N, C-alpha and C positions, 0 to 999 in steps of 0.2 A: 704704397707697400704696407704689408701687414705683419704682425707678429705671428709667426708660424709655430705651432706646437702640435705634439702628438702625445699619446698616452702609452706609458710602459708600466709593466708590473712593478708594484712597490714592494721591494724586498726588505724594507725597513720596519714593516709592521707584521703582526702575526696573522692578520686576516689574509686568507689565500687569494682573494679577488679584488684586493685594493690596487688602484692604479695611481700613477703620479704623472703630472704634466712635464714634458720635456721640450724645452724651446729648441728649435732646429732651424738651420739655414740662415741664422743671423750673420750679417756682414760686419767685419771689424772696421770701424771708421776711425781714422787717425786725424791728427790736427790738420794736416794738409788737405784732407778731404773736407773737413769743416770749413777751411778757408775758401776752398773752391766753391762751395755752396754759397758763402757770403758773397763772393765776387759774381757768381751766377745770377743772383737776384738784383744786381745793379748797384752794388756798393761802390763808392768812389775810392775806397781803400784798396791799395795794391796788395798783391799776395805777399810780397816782401815786407810791407809795412805791417800788415795784419799778423804775420808770423813773428815779427819782431815784438809787437804789443803783447801777444799771447805769451811769448817767452818772458817778458818782463812781468806780466801778471803772475805766471807760474812761479817765477823766482820769489816774488813778494809773498805769495801764499805759503810757499815752502819756509821762508824765513819766519813768518808769523807762527806757523805750526812748530817749528824748531824752538821758538821761544816759549812754547807751552800755551799759546793762546788758542781760543776757539775761533775759527773762521766761518762766518756765515755770509753767504751770497744767495741770489735768487735761484741759483742752480743747485748749490749743495751746502752742507754744513759739516765741518770737520771738527771733532772735539777729541782731546786725548783722555785716556783712562789707563789705570794700572791694574793688572791682574795678578793673582798670586796670594798666598796666605801669609800674613805677618804674625809672628809668634806672640808678640805683646806690643804695648804702646811705645816701647823703647826700640823695637826692631826697626831696621832701615832697609831701603831698596837693595836687593841682591839680584844681579842679573841671572844667576843660576837658579833662583827661585821665583823671580818676578818678571813681568814683561810690560813694556809700555806699548799700548795699543792705540790705534787711530780709528775712531768711529766715524763713518762717513754715511750720511743720509741725504735724500733728496731735498732741495730747497723748494720754496713755494711755486716757482715756475714749473718745475718738473712734477711736483705733486698735482698741479692742475690738469696736466695732460695724461695722467695715468688712466683715467676713465675714458679717455678719448682714443686710446690705442686700439686699433682694429685687430681682431684676432681671426686666425684661420686654422682650423683643425685639419691636420694632414695625418696620413698613415705613416708610421715609423717602420723602417726596415727592421725586420726581426733579427737581422745580423749586425745591427748598428750598436756600438758600445753606448751604454747609458750611464751617465754619471748622476748619482742621486744625492751624494753628500761628500763634501770635503772636510776633513777634520785636521787641524793643527794639533798634534798629539802633545806638544809642549804646553800650549795654553788652553787646550780643550775647546777652542773656539770653532764653530762650525760655519762654513760657507761665508766667511768674512775676511780672514787674514791668515798668513803663514809666517813661520819663522825661518829665515834663511839659515841653512846648514843644519836644520833639525828635521825630525821625522814627521811626515804627514801621511794621511790615509785618504784614499778614495774608495767609496763604496757604491755599488751599483750592480750592473749586469753586463756580461760579455766584454769584460775589461781585459782579459789576459791577452798578452801580445808576445811577439818573438823579440827578445832582447838583443839578438844579434843583427837585427835589421834597423838601421838607423832612421828609417822612414817611419817606424812604429814606435810607440811608447807614450810617455806623458810629456806634454809641451806646455811651457808658460809663454804666452804671447803678449808682448808689451803693446801699448797703444800705437806705437809707430810700426808695428808689424814684425818687430824683431822677435825671433823664436828662440827659446832656450830649452833644450831637451834634457830631461832628467837622466842621469847616468848610474846612480847608486840605488839599487832596489833591495828591500827586505822581503817583500812578498809580492808575487805576481800570480794572482788567482783570478778566476772569472768574476767573482763577486767582490773582491778587494784587492787594491794595490797599495803597498806601503813602500815609502821611498824617503830619501834625504833630499830636502829642497836645496837646489843649487845656491851656493854662497852669494853669487853676484846679484841676486835679485833683491836689492835693498831700497829701491826708489820706484814709485810709479804704481799704476793699476795693471793687472794682468788677467787675461782670460786663460782658463785651464782647459786643455784638450787632450783626449786619449785618442790615439790612432792605432789601428791593428788591421790584420787581414784575418777575418773569421774563417772557421773551418770550411773547406771546399770552395772558398772564394779567392780570387786573385787580386782584387782591387782593394786599396786602403779605404777603410771606413772610419769615420770620425765621430766622436761624441764630446760635447762641450758643456761645461758647467754653466748654468743659467745666470750666474752672477759673477762679477769681477772680484778678484782678490787683491789685497794690498799687504805689503810687508808689515809684520807686527811691530818692528822697531828698526 
């Protein structure tokens, strides 16, 4: 398999002929799929045993992060940070002004394979929604995290959708494939969507997808952000 990408007009710069890469056709792989790959290469671990170990591993990671620790593995590194402005040295954390963020970066094993990922350039459908940037409007963080219950923005092209059609809109997709559709919108324009992030998205990694039916077409088209998002706190 290869990482497939196309080029779309970059609406975030003033240059009229700038293009940006858009990753397309990537498959969402969950823990069950990972376990099936492990078993398929001859592992003596059963699927049930493997899933149990992964659950215990994830629990331990969550507990360490909850305790304010930095978690470093060969696959990833998770470190906490705090954003927001403090008025003076006597000021303290205030949830209305500050946010706890989790910074996630690839570990050495993933860093090693970045240069080995095969690329394939494909033509993007001109009618396909393109997500160029996601912004958490509370923390001002781009393409990293979101704050449940707060307003976020998606910028790009061909984003507008029919709010009365439940098959269209903005969807947060969890690693297990569970989809959560956004229901409260502030702006629904071709170049920008503004909405309230659903309250229940408090744990895990999520892919962000926009689905719509472009003008004169009858089939649903999808556009996906190229990076995964995590809850800010």
